[in-house]
N, C-alpha and C positions, 0 to 999 in steps of 0.2 A: 689485286686482280688474281684469280685462281689460275693454276696451270692449264686447266681444261679450257677456260675462257681464252687464254692467250693462244692456245693451240688452234681453237676455232677461228679466232681473229686472223692468225697467220694463214690458215687454210683459205679463208675467204679472200684475203688480200692476194694470195697466189692465184686464185681463180680469176679475180678481176684483172690482174696483170696479164694472164694468158688471153683473156678476152680482148684486152687492149692490143696485144701483139697480133692476134688473129685478125682483128678488124683493120689494123694498120697495114698488114701484109695484103689483105684483100683489096683495100682501096688503092694501094700502090700497084698491085698487079692489074687493076682495071685502068690504070693510067690517069686517075683523077688527082693530079698533084696538088691543085688548089684545095680540093676537099680534104686531102690528107693533111695539109698544113693547118687548115681550120680545125680538124679533128685533134691534132696534137696540141694545138694552142689551147683549145677548150679543155683538154684533159689536165692541163697544168693547174687549173683552179682547184682540183681535188688533192693537190699535194699536201700531205700531212693529215688528211681527213678522208682517206680512201675508203675506210671501212665504217665510217660514221653512218648510223641508221637513225631514222626518226619514225615515230608511231603516227600513222594516219588516223586522225580523230574519227570516231564512229565506224571505222572500218575494221579495226582490230588486226592490222597487219603492219609489218615494218616496211619502211621505204628506204631505198638506197639511191641517193642522188646520182651516183656514178653509174649505177645500172640503168637508171632512167636516161642518162646521157648516151650510154651505149645503145639503148633501145631505139632512140631517135635515129641514130646512124644506121642501125640494122634495118629499120623500116625504109629509109631512103635507098639503101643499097638493094634491098629486096625488090623495090619498085623498079629500080634501074635494070635488074636482072629478070624482070617479068614474073616475080614470085608474089603471091598474095598472102599477106600476113594479117589482113583485116579481120578474118574470122577469129584468129588467136587473140587479137586486141579486143574484139567485141566480147568474147567470152570472159576475158579478164575484167573488162569494165562492168559487165553484168554481175560478176561476182562481187565487185565493189558496191554496186547499187544494192544488191541483195543484203550485204553486210550493213549498209546504212539503214535499210528498212527494218532489219532485225533489231537495230538499236533505236527504234522509234521512241521508246519510253525514256531513254537517256537523253535524247535530243529534246523532248518535251520538258523534261525535268530541268535541264540546263538553261532553258529559256524561262524558267520559273512560271510555267503555265500549268494550271490544274484544269484540264479540259472537261467540258461537260457534253461535248458532242464531237463527231468525227471531223467537222470542218476545222475546229481548233487544232486538232491533232495534225491533220494533213497540211495546214498552213505552216506549222513549225518545220515539218519535214521538207516542204517545198522551199522554204527560205534557206535551208541548208543545201539542198540539191542543186539549186541554180548556180552555186559557187563551185560545185564539183563537176556538174554536167551543164554547161551554159545553154544547151538546147532543151532543157526541161520545160515542159508546158503543163498547163492545168486544163481539165475538162475537155479533152480532145474528142470531137464528135465522130462517132462511128455510125453511119446511117444504115438502117435496115428498112424493109418495106413499110412497116407500120410504125416504127419508132426510131428515134436517134438516141444512141447510148453515148455516155460521156464518162470514160475512165477518169478517176480523180487526178492522177499525176502520170506523166509519161516522159520518157527520154527518147526523142525522135531518132537519134543516130543509132540507138540500140534496139529500136522497135520494141521497147519494153514499157509496160504500163502497170501501175499499181492502183488497185481498188481498195479503199479504206472503209472499214466498218467499225462502229463504236458499240461497246456492250458494257452496261453497268450492272446487269443481272445475267443469270444463267439463261433465262428465257430470251433475252435480247441477243445473247451469243448464238443460240440456236437459230433465231430468226435471221441473224447476220449471215450464218453459213448458208441458209436457204436462199438468201438474197444473192449470194455468189453464183448459184446455179443459174439464176436468171441472167446475171451479167455474162456468164460464159456463153449462153446462147446468143446474147445480143452482140458480143464481140467476135463471134465465130466468123471465119472467112475473111477477116481483114488482112490485107497485105501489108499495111503500114504498121500494124501492131501484132506481133507473133509471140511475144513473151509476156506473161501476166503474173502478177503477184497479188494474192488475196490476203490482205493484212487486216487482222482483227486486233484492235486495241481494247483490252479488257481491264476493268478497274480491279478485278480479282482474277486469279487463275481458274476460271470456270472449267476449262478444258485443257488438255495437253496437246502439243503439236502432233504427237503420235496418233491420238484419237482422230484428229481432223484428217491426217494423212491416210489413215485406214478408211475413213468414210469416203474420201476422194477416190481411193482405189476401188472401193466396193461399187460406187456408182459410175465408174468408168470415166472419170474426169480427164479431159484433154491434158496430155503431159506438158503442154505449154503453160499450164497453170500451176503455181506453187503456193501453198498456204504458208503464212507467217503469223505466229501468235506472239503478242507482247502484252505484258501486264505493267500498269503504272497507276499513278494517282488519278483521281477523277470521280465524277458522280453527276447524275442528272440534276439540273437545277429544278427546285420545287416551284410549281406554278403558284403565282401570287393569287391570294384569295381576296 
């Protein structure tokens, strides 16, 4: 173990201990003696593994069990004090959702699927998301005057929906991008869904994310929409003759 790593680990451990002391003092000052006893007892399970980290699959970030434990109590105390931490939690969860969507190709690959259409792609992602966000749903209806639109995947608690497109050629990719513009008009004005991800699964890197972002900017796309491009295996099935 390098000296630099040891220093970072000691620094992280010191921060965790200060958070523990601060939360203990806050709970004690509020007079919640039973809650304090529970907090201290639960903290004991991290003895000897305080700085242990684990990598969250398909998210690309490290997770600390003890920080998660602290956060649970922080949310409880914030509610008791009349503070709203839900917005912070929602932004964090949306970032986690976005990371999963960005890893669509890896999710499909790990399930040993070589997709030929968008339905096969979104099925793989949905099967993962329901374990991370239990309120994940498929094809949520958004009714307009002349038509009902249905985003492919949505997480109700985050008001976030993902629309998937599949492209096996450059022309299909162009058509998919055009299809998003129609979706944007159809989903506009919904109070239940306010954050959208336009995900294109391409069998080859026909476009870069920067190109799509530039086009979205040029046409004045609602900032609630964010493009995500991924490349993976696949190809359209040939029609039987």
